[in-house]
FIVO-329537 format. One record per atom (N, C-alpha, C): z, x, y; residue in one letter. Coordinates in pm, whole numbers, plus 50000, padded with zeros to 5 digits. Example, Ala and Ser with C-alpha at 12.3 -4.5 7.8 and 13.67 -1.06 7.14 Angstrom:
<torvexs>
507805131949431A;507805123049550A;507805132049670A;507085128549775S;507145136749894S;507875129050003S;
</torvexs>
This chain:
<torvexs>
872226417496836X;871876431596856X;870376433596844X;869696426896751X;868246428296734X;867536423296857X;867996411896909X;867356406097026X;867556415097147X;868736421197159X;869006429797274X;868136442297269X;867986448497151X;867156460497141X;865696457297159X;865276445397119X;863856441897133X;863516438397275X;864416432197346X;864126427897482X;864436438497585X;865206448897547X;865576458997646X;866776454197725X;867026459897837X;868176456497921X;867786445398018X;867426433797965X;867016422498047X;868166412798054X;868676410798175X;869806401598193X;869356387398221X;868066384798234X;867576371398268X;867156363798143X;867956364298038X;867646356897916X;868016342197935X;867226333497876X;867536319197891X;868806315497816X;869456305297865X;870686300497801X;870406290297693X;869156285397687X;868806275197589X;868686281697451X;869426276097354X;869406281597219X;868036280297155X;867356269197179X;866016267197122X;865036277597171X;865096280497302X;864206290497358X;864526304397304X;865806307297288X;866186320197231X;865696321697088X;865796310797009X;865296311296871X;863796313496869X;863076306996961X;861626308896966X;861266323297003X;862016329097096X;861766342997133X;862056352297017X;863116349296941X;863446357696826X;862386356696717X;861886344296694X;860816342796594X;859566350296636X;859216349996766X;858026357096815X;858196372196798X;859426377196827X;859666391496810X;859556395596665X;860116387396575X;860026390396433X;858586389996384X;857806380096430X;856406379096390X;855606391196436X;855866395696559X;855156407496609X;855536419896530X;856836421196495X;857256432796417X;856656432496277X;856626420696212X;856016419696080X;854516422596084X;853846417996191X;852416420896204X;852176435796220X;853036442496298X;852876456996315X;853136464396183X;854156459796108X;854416465995979X;853286463795881X;852696451695883X;851556448895795X;850356457495830X;850116459295960X;848986467596002X;849206482195961X;850436486895978X;850726500695937X;850576502395786X;851036492095710X;850916492695564X;849446492695521X;848626484395588X;847196484095557X;846536497495588X;846936503595699X;846396516795731X;846786527195628X;848036526395578X;848476535795475X;847696534095346X;847466521395307X;846676518795187X;845246523995201X;844646522095319X;843286526995341X;843226542195334X;844246548795388X;844296563395381X;844386568095236X;845246561895158X;845366565695018X;844086562894941X;843406551794973X;842136548694907X;841076559094938X;841016563395065X;840036573695102X;840356586895033X;841626590295024X;842006602594956X;841586602194809X;841776590694743X;841386589494603X;839876590394587X;839126584094679X;837666584694673X;837176598994693X;837756606094789X;837366619994813X;837686628594691X;838836626194629X;839186633994510X;838216631494396X;837786618894377X;836816615994273X;835476622394301X;835046621994428X;833756627994463X;833776643194443X;834896649494469X;834976663994449X;834846667794303X;835266658694213X;835166661394070X;833936654994007X;833086648894090X;831886642394038X;830906652993987X;830326650893868X;829406660393809X;827956655893818X;827736643493856X;826386638193860X;826006634694003X;824686633994027X;824196630794161X;823846643494236X;823036641894339X;822616653294419X;823786658594500X;823906671694502X;825026677694573X;824926675394723X;823686674894779X;823546672594923X;824046658794960X;823766648894876X;824246635294905X;825766634694895X;826316641094794X;827776641194781X;828416648394900X;827786659294943X;828346666595056X;828346658495184X;827246651395209X;827186643095329X;828216631895323X;828346625595204X;829336614795191X;830756620095203X;831006631795148X;832336637795160X;832676640795304X;831716646395378X;831966649395520X;832276636695597X;831536625895568X;831756613295639X;833126607595606X;833496607595478X;834796602195438X;835936610695493X;835776623895494X;836836632395545X;837016630795695X;835906628495766X;836036625695909X;836776612595932X;836426602395852X;837096589495866X;838576590695831X;838876598295726X;840266600195687X;841056607495794X;840426617795853X;841116625295959X;841396616396079X;840436607696115X;840656598596228X;841796588996200X;841846583596078X;842926574296044X;844276581296048X;844356593195995X;845626600395994X;846026604596134X;845046607896219X;845366611096358X;845946598896428X;845296587296408X;845786575096472X;847186571596423X;847416573196293X;848746570196239X;849796579496296X;849486592496304X;850436601996360X;850666599496508X;849586595596579X;849746592796722X;850636580596744X;850416570196663X;851236558196676X;852696561096643X;852926569196538X;854296572496500X;854996580496609X;854296590496664X;854896598596769X;855126590496895X;854166581596927X;854346573097045X;855556563897028X;855756558796906X;856916550296881X;858206558196896X;858226570496846X;859426578796860X;859706582197005X;858646584897081X;858836587897222X;859316575697299X;858806563997262X;859236551697327X;860696548697295X;861106552297173X;862496549597135X;863466558797209X;863056571197233X;863936580597301X;863806579997451X;862746573597502X;862516573397646X;863306562897715X;863846554697640X;864666544997709X;865546553897794X;865506558897792X;865896568197897X;864646571497984X;809046868898538X;807576868298494X;807256878998396X;806626876298285X;806246886598189X;804756889198205X;804256902198234X;802826904598251X;802056901798123X;800706900198140X;799866896998025X;799896908497925X;799976905097799X;799946914397688X;801056924797696X;802126921597765X;803236930997774X;804546923397780X;805436926597694X;806746920197693X;807786930597730X;808426927797839X;809466936697885X;810826931797836X;811606940797788X;812946937197747X;813826934897869X;814666924797866X;815556922597980X;816526934197995X;816926936998116X;817876947998136X;819186945298064X;819686955698003X;820926954097926X;822096952298021X;822806941597998X;823976938898081X;825146947798040X;825916951898137X;827106959798100X;828126950898028X;828866956897942X;829886949397870X;831006945497966X;831656934397939X;832676929298032X;833746939798063X;834056940598191X;835016950698236X;836456947198198X;836726934198177X;838116930298150X;838546933198007X;837586936497920X;837956939197781X;838616952897769X;839606953997684X;840236967197664X;839266977097599X;839406989597635X;838557000197582X;839347008797483X;838687012397376X;839257021497277X;838317033497262X;838837045397292X;838017057497288X;838077063797148X;836897065997092X;836767073396967X;836077086597000X;836847097397008X;836317110597044X;835967118096916X;834687121296902X;834237128496783X;834567143396797X;835107149496696X;835557163496707X;834377173096729X;834637182796813X;833647193196841X;833657203696729X;832537210096707X;832547221196610X;833377232796661X;833987239796572X;834867250896610X;834087262696665X;832857264096626X;832027275196673X;830687269896718X;829977277796795X;828657273896844X;827677273296728X;827007261796713X;826047260896601X;824847269996617X;824667275696737X;823507284396761X;823817299096728X;824927304196788X;825247318396769X;826517320996690X;827307310296671X;828537311996594X;829727316496675X;829597317896809X;830727321996890X;831687310296910X;832997313496922X;834007302996935X;834457300597077X;833847306997176X;834227304797315X;833457292997372X;833967280897347X;833327268497392X;834177262097502X;833517256497600X;834217248997705X;833477235897731X;834227225797771X;833657212397790X;832777211997914X;831557206897897X;830607205698006X;830517191398057X;830757181797974X;830677167698010X;830777159297884X;830407146897896X;830467138097780X;829477126597797X;828977121597689X;828127109797684X;828927098597618X;828967087197683X;829737075697632X;828767064497598X;828807059797477X;828017048397432X;828977037397392X;828827025797454X;829737014697428X;829127004797329X;829917000197237X;829536989697144X;830576978597150X;830126966397140X;831016954797142X;831476951697000X;832756950596982X;833306948296850X;834246936396851X;834386930296736X;835256918596721X;836316921596617X;837556919596655X;838676921096563X;839146907196522X;839236904496394X;839676890996351X;841046887496409X;841196874696439X;842466870296496X;843596872296395X;844746873996448X;845906876796365X;846856864796365X;847326861696247X;848326851096232X;849706857596221X;850676850896276X;852036855996265X;853026844396265X;854166846996211X;855266837396207X;856326841896304X;856676833296398X;857706836396496X;859026830496448X;860016838896430X;861336834496388X;862226832396510X;862666820296529X;863566817096639X;865006818596587X;865636829196626X;866966832496575X;868016828396677X;868966820396633X;870096816296718X;871386821496654X;871906831996712X;873096838096656X;874346829796688X;875276830196595X;876546823096612X;877636833296648X;878476829296740X;879566837896783X;880886830096774X;881926837196745X;883256831196739X;884146838296840X;884956830396906X;885856835797007X;887106841396939X;887466853796976X;888666859896918X;889946853096967X;889826846297082X;891036840297138X;891286826397083X;890276817897091X;890486803897051X;889786800096922X;889086809596857X;888396807096731X;887266796796743X;886816794196866X;885716784696884X;884386791496852X;883506783896786X;882186789096748X;881156783796847X;880366792696902X;879316788896996X;877966794296949X;876916787696994X;875556791296953X;874576786697060X;873546794397091X;872556789997191X;871866777297145X;871406768997240X;870726756697201X;869386759597135X;868946750197053X;867676751796984X;866526751197084X;865486759297063X;864356759197156X;863556746197144X;862846743197251X;862006731197253X;860676733997186X;860206724697104X;858936725897035X;857996714797080X;856676717497082X;855726706997123X;855826694497038X;856036696196908X;856196684896815X;857586685896754X;858306675096758X;859656675096704X;859626678496555X;860446687896516X;860536692796378X;859186697896327X;858296701796417X;856996707096377X;857046722096360X;856136727296280X;856106741596252X;854936748596320X;854226741496407X;853076747196478X;853496750996619X;853106763096659X;853386767596793X;852426761596894X;852746762497022X;851876756297123X;850496762497129X;850346775597106X;849036781797109X;848176777196992X;848786775496875X;848036770596760X;847586756296782X;848466747996837X;848086734096865X;846956733596967X;847036741797071X;845976742097171X;844656746497109X;844696755897017X;843466760496952X;842866749596865X;843696742396790X;843176731596704X;842556720496788X;843226716796897X;842696706296984X;841396710597051X;841336723097099X;840116727797165X;838966728697066X;839236733196943X;838186734096843X;837646720296805X;838526710196805X;838096696796767X;837346689896880X;837906689796999X;837316682297110X;836406690797198X;836636703797209X;835806712297292X;834626718197218X;834856722397093X;833796728097011X;833226718296910X;833776706196904X;833306695696812X;833346700596667X;834416707296631X;834596712296496X;835586703196423X;835116695596323X;836006686096254X;837176693296187X;838196685496159X;839396691296101X;839156696695961X;838276690295883X;838036695395748X;837386709195751X;836506711695851X;835906724995863X;836906735095918X;837756730596007X;838826739596053X;839726743695937X;840036733995853X;840886736995737X;840226747295646X;838906745995626X;838186755795543X;838216769695606X;838056770295740X;838096783195808X;839456789695793X;840526781995815X;841866787495802X;842166792095660X;841646784495561X;841886788295423X;841206801495389X;840016803895445X;839346816695422X;840116828195486X;840936825095587X;841746835295650X;843116836795584X;843326829395475X;844576830595402X;845676821195446X;845356811295530X;846346801595579X;845986787895523X;846866782195445X;846616769195382X;847116758095472X;846216751995547X;846526740595633X;845576729395595X;846076719095523X;845196708395481X;844876699095596X;843916690195572X;843436681295678X;844536671795723X;845366667395631X;846446658095668X;847406664495767X;847756677095744X;848656683995837X;848016685495974X;846746689395978X;846056690896106X;845936677496176X;845676666796100X;845566653496160X;846896649096219X;848006652096150X;849316648896206X;849566656296337X;849176668896341X;849356676796463X;848526671096578X;847266667296550X;846406661996655X;846946648696706X;847366639896615X;847896626996657X;849166628296738X;850086636796693X;851326638796767X;851066645196902X;850126654596909X;849796660897037X;849166650797132X;848326641797077X;847706631697163X;848746622497225X;849736618697146X;850796610197201X;851646617697303X;851896630497279X;852696638397372X;851966640597504X;850646642297498X;849846644997618X;849396632297690X;849726620497636X;849236608097695X;849706606097839X;850936609597877X;851296608298020X;850396616598111X;850016628398069X;849106636498148X;847726630098156X;847266624298045X;845966617498045X;845996605598140X;847076597998137X;847176586398227X;847186590698373X;847856601698404X;847886606698542X;846506610998588X;845776618098503X;844416622498538X;843506610398554X;843636600498465X;842806588498474X;843066581198606X;844316579798643X;844636572998769X;844086580698888X;844186593898885X;843666601998995X;842146600899006X;841436600998892X;839966600198895X;839506586398940X;840116576098888X;839686562498922X;840116558499062X;840976565899126X;841356562699263X;840286566599364X;839316574599324X;838246578699415X;837246567399435X;836576567699550X;835546557599577X;834316559599491X;833956571999464X;832786575099382X;833186585199275X;832556583799160X;832776593099050X;831416598999012X;831226611899033X;829966618499001X;830016623398856X;829046618998777X;829026622698636X;827616621498584X;827336627698469X;826036626198405X;825996613098328X;824876610398264X;824686597598197X;825646595598082X;825926606398006X;826826604997891X;828236601997937X;828716609598036X;830056607198087X;830146593798156X;829056589498220X;829066576498286X;829276565298186X;828626566298070X;828806555997968X;830236555997915X;830806567997901X;832186568697855X;833146562497956X;832916564998084X;833776559198187X;833626544098189X;832396539098173X;832196524698170X;832936518298054X;832926524897938X;833676519497824X;835186519597852X;835656530097920X;837076530697953X;837456519598051X;836566516898147X;836856506398243X;836886492798174X;835986490698077X;835996478098003X;837286476397925X;837786487397871X;839036486697794X;840216483497885X;840156488698008X;841256485998102X;841206471698151X;
</torvexs>
């Protein structure tokens, strides 16, 4: 059974017992090597966590040096946890897939109008009940002056409850229930919009996970770096088929137009392939 699950549905297995034993030993060696590598990665993660914990409680040394070292260690820890989560999710997916300014004058630039697509909220200031000049109450509207200001409302967090009601049949007493909804990460508690925001902040805005965690904590949401790293790793494994499709489409072209930084990245990718 072990040999069949390791080799897949391959009917061209050799009949020689010696060759089969050699194949089984090679499969076992590869599995033990993978387990050893995973164990070493787990030990390194725990070591980094302990080092970070000690540095946070350190009372001596310059705070700037400790802060720089903490940032470096937390980045390394986040990368390790992302890789571990990505490998775990990839393994689970593989298991289930078997299936001009004039001189001396500075002109202010013209004020741009505020974006038209933003929603508008009207704040109408109450009119006086009587004329401030003569005191008469016969007032009628002549017009209005509108001054627009751009405002920012903090983002809102919410918990979405997925409710699946159970029903019983009066005739046959059978119990039925709608199927469970699909989630981006199996048994995960992060919604797709939250995952997209974390990924964009990390790769699009270059905001490390430890700083994201601090931002969320100031907003009253406790998301530690380990949880965010698990989400990033699992999302990377889930999105890998899309990445492979885009890579194949880009590399199928005769020419690839890119700047120097992207060119170096593409060259490294080609070397890896």
